[in-house]
C-alpha positions in Angstrom: 112.4 66.8 -73.4 108.9 67.9 -73.7 107.5 67.9 -77.0 105.4 71.4 -78.0 102.6 71.7 -80.5 103.2 75.3 -82.2 100.2 76.6 -83.7 101.1 78.4 -87.4 97.0 78.4 -88.5 97.6 82.1 -88.8 99.2 83.4 -91.7 97.3 86.8 -92.2 95.9 85.3 -95.3 98.9 84.6 -96.8 99.3 81.6 -98.9 102.8 80.9 -97.0 104.5 82.9 -94.7 108.4 84.1 -94.6 110.2 85.1 -91.5 113.8 86.6 -91.1 114.8 85.6 -87.5 117.9 87.6 -86.4 118.3 86.6 -82.4 121.2 86.4 -80.2 120.4 82.4 -80.4 117.6 80.2 -81.6 115.1 79.1 -78.6 115.5 75.9 -77.5 112.2 74.3 -77.7 111.3 70.9 -79.2 108.5 71.4 -81.6 106.1 70.1 -84.4 103.6 72.0 -86.3 101.2 71.1 -89.0 102.9 73.5 -91.7 106.1 72.3 -93.7 109.3 74.5 -92.9 111.9 75.3 -95.5 114.9 76.8 -93.1 117.9 78.5 -94.5 120.6 79.3 -91.8 122.4 82.3 -92.7 124.6 83.3 -89.4 124.8 80.7 -87.0 126.0 77.3 -86.0 125.4 74.6 -83.7 123.3 71.2 -83.4 120.4 70.4 -85.7 117.9 68.4 -84.0 115.3 66.4 -86.6 113.5 63.6 -85.4 116.1 61.4 -84.3 118.6 63.1 -86.7 121.2 64.6 -84.6 123.6 66.7 -86.9 126.1 69.8 -86.7 124.7 73.0 -89.0 126.5 75.6 -90.1 125.8 78.9 -92.3 124.1 78.1 -95.7 122.7 75.0 -94.4 119.5 74.2 -95.8 116.7 72.0 -95.0 113.1 71.1 -95.3 111.0 69.8 -92.3 107.8 67.8 -93.2 104.3 68.0 -91.4 104.5 67.1 -87.4 108.1 66.5 -88.0 109.7 67.5 -84.4 112.9 69.7 -84.7 114.9 71.9 -83.2 118.0 74.2 -84.1 120.7 74.4 -80.4 123.0 77.1 -80.9 126.8 76.4 -79.4 127.8 77.1 -75.8 129.7 80.3 -76.9 125.8 81.6 -78.4 125.0 81.6 -74.0 128.2 83.4 -72.8 127.3 86.6 -71.1 128.4 89.4 -73.3 128.5 87.4 -76.9 127.8 89.0 -79.8 127.4 86.0 -81.8 123.8 86.2 -84.0 121.5 83.3 -85.0 120.2 84.4 -88.3 118.0 82.5 -90.6 115.1 82.4 -93.1 112.1 80.5 -92.4 109.1 79.4 -94.9 106.4 77.9 -93.4 103.6 76.8 -95.8 100.8 73.5 -95.8 101.3 71.0 -98.1 98.3 72.2 -100.0 98.9 75.7 -100.0 98.2 76.4 -103.6 95.1 74.3 -103.3 94.4 70.6 -103.3 94.6 69.8 -106.8 97.5 72.1 -107.9 100.2 69.7 -107.3 98.4 66.7 -108.5 99.2 67.7 -112.1 101.6 66.2 -114.2 104.0 69.2 -114.3 104.0 69.6 -110.6 105.2 65.5 -109.9 108.6 66.5 -108.9 107.3 69.1 -106.2 104.9 66.6 -105.0 107.4 64.0 -104.8 109.6 66.5 -102.5 107.2 67.5 -100.4 106.3 63.9 -99.9 110.2 63.3 -98.9 109.9 66.0 -96.5 108.5 63.8 -93.8 111.9 62.8 -93.2 113.4 66.1 -93.0 116.0 66.8 -95.9 119.3 68.6 -95.8 120.1 69.6 -99.1 123.7 69.6 -100.3 125.9 72.0 -102.9 123.1 74.4 -103.3 124.4 77.4 -105.3 124.5 80.9 -104.2 121.8 81.9 -106.6 119.1 80.0 -105.3 120.2 80.9 -101.4 120.0 84.7 -102.9 116.0 83.7 -103.8 115.2 82.4 -100.6 116.8 85.4 -98.6 115.0 87.8 -100.8 111.5 86.2 -100.5 110.1 88.2 -98.0 110.7 91.2 -100.2 108.2 90.1 -103.0 104.7 90.5 -102.7 101.3 89.0 -104.3 102.0 86.9 -107.7 105.7 87.5 -107.6 106.3 86.1 -104.4 104.0 83.2 -105.2 106.1 82.4 -108.7 109.3 83.0 -106.9 108.5 80.2 -104.1 107.5 77.8 -106.6 110.5 78.3 -108.8 112.5 77.7 -105.2 110.7 74.5 -104.9 111.1 73.1 -108.3 114.8 73.5 -107.7 114.8 72.1 -104.4 112.9 69.3 -106.2 115.9 68.8 -108.8 118.5 68.6 -106.7 120.0 65.5 -107.0 122.4 65.8 -103.8 120.6 65.8 -100.5 120.4 63.6 -97.4 117.4 62.6 -95.5 117.4 63.0 -91.9 114.9 61.1 -89.5 114.7 57.6 -89.7 111.5 55.1 -91.0 111.1 54.1 -87.4 111.2 57.5 -86.0 108.5 58.9 -88.5 106.6 55.9 -88.0 106.3 56.2 -84.3 105.0 59.4 -84.7 102.8 58.8 -87.8 102.0 55.5 -89.1 101.8 55.8 -93.0 100.9 52.8 -95.4 103.1 51.4 -98.4 101.3 49.9 -101.6 99.8 46.3 -100.9 101.8 46.1 -97.7 99.4 47.9 -95.6 98.5 44.9 -93.2 102.1 43.9 -93.0 103.1 47.2 -92.0 100.0 47.5 -89.6 100.9 44.6 -87.9 104.7 45.8 -87.2 103.6 48.6 -85.8 101.2 47.1 -83.6 103.8 44.6 -82.4 107.0 45.4 -82.8 107.0 46.1 -78.9 106.6 41.5 -79.0 109.0 39.0 -80.1 107.4 38.8 -83.7 109.1 37.3 -86.7 109.3 37.1 -90.7 106.6 34.0 -90.5 104.3 36.0 -88.3 104.3 38.9 -90.7 104.3 37.0 -93.9 100.9 35.2 -92.6 99.4 38.6 -92.2 100.2 39.5 -95.6 98.9 36.4 -97.1 102.1 35.3 -98.3 104.7 32.6 -98.0 107.8 33.8 -96.2 110.2 33.8 -99.3 108.0 35.6 -101.2 106.8 37.8 -98.5 111.0 38.7 -97.8 111.9 39.1 -101.3 108.8 41.6 -102.0 109.6 44.0 -98.7 113.3 44.2 -99.6 112.4 45.1 -102.9 109.9 47.7 -101.8 111.8 49.0 -98.9 115.4 48.6 -99.8 116.6 46.5 -96.8 115.2 43.1 -95.1 112.3 42.8 -92.7 114.7 42.2 -89.7 116.6 45.5 -90.5 113.2 47.2 -90.9 111.9 45.6 -87.2 115.4 47.0 -85.7 114.8 50.5 -87.2 111.1 51.1 -86.1 112.3 49.3 -82.4 115.5 51.8 -82.8 113.2 54.9 -83.5 110.6 54.2 -81.1 113.5 53.8 -78.6 115.1 57.2 -79.5 111.8 58.9 -78.8 111.4 57.8 -75.4 115.4 58.7 -74.9 114.6 62.1 -75.6 111.7 61.9 -73.2 113.8 60.7 -70.4 110.9 59.4 -68.8 112.7 55.7 -68.3 116.0 54.3 -67.8 117.8 52.5 -70.9 117.2 49.1 -69.7 113.3 49.9 -69.3 113.7 51.3 -73.2 115.6 48.2 -74.1 112.9 45.8 -73.3 109.5 48.4 -74.1 111.1 48.5 -77.7 110.8 45.2 -78.2 114.5 44.1 -77.8 115.3 41.0 -75.5 118.9 42.2 -73.9 120.6 45.0 -73.2 123.7 44.2 -75.1 121.9 43.4 -78.4 119.9 46.6 -77.8 123.3 48.5 -77.5 124.8 46.8 -80.6 122.0 47.6 -82.9 121.7 51.2 -81.5 124.9 52.3 -82.1 125.2 50.4 -85.6 122.3 52.7 -86.8 122.8 55.8 -84.6 126.5 56.0 -84.7 126.6 56.3 -81.3 125.5 54.6 -78.0 122.1 55.3 -76.1 124.2 57.0 -73.5 125.7 59.3 -75.5 122.5 59.9 -77.5 120.7 61.4 -74.7 123.8 63.3 -73.5 123.1 65.4 -76.9 119.5 66.2 -75.5 120.4 67.1 -71.3 121.6 70.6 -72.7 117.7 71.8 -73.3 
């Protein structure tokens, strides 16, 4: 599937844009853009693709998509039937990370929102959102000027304090598009992302981090919440998902290109992380 870049830089001098979509079905376009996107599905159901996350969505689905994170909403087959009266209705808000200036979200009082925007690089699905917050999002397009900005900040504040949410894309998929740094482990991450296709070991990476293997292993797990081998497999599977979506190579070639040394291990690791086999994963994208 070809990934499309959508240029949303022209916001007609507004700090952010709000669109109320009401179509027979959503466009089947796997895309990304520089702006973050908050999407509230009003009348629609189907499959939501965010990075390597493939999940069903329904009415009331609320998701925040980070900068340059590939995504797509694909309606169910009955939306495309001739004579279908089904509608795909949603509110989409597009905004830059610094839409109120580079310093605004840097102040202490805005830290919860800053943390929310940083987490959005994985995509966030919010759970148990009350009707009042959804109503605020629905009426955002009817507001103007100062009232519009304050309403959106209040929405972000409520989402930042929402304790029930799910991160969507995996660390491996996100980092295959955008290599990020993490504290004093920068050199280790850089080495992993540059060499995960090869047979690297914890000893190799610990040496790059100038630490003994035991100390490195403990620090790595403390910072990431997972072991080095789990993290490495996640990076490899995330990269494999990217190749599977592009459908330029077969599963066997993708297995070895992603750093696995045999197909059975690749299939086992893939299913453990993605809850489906590589072949089933591909099937989800063949409709597009």
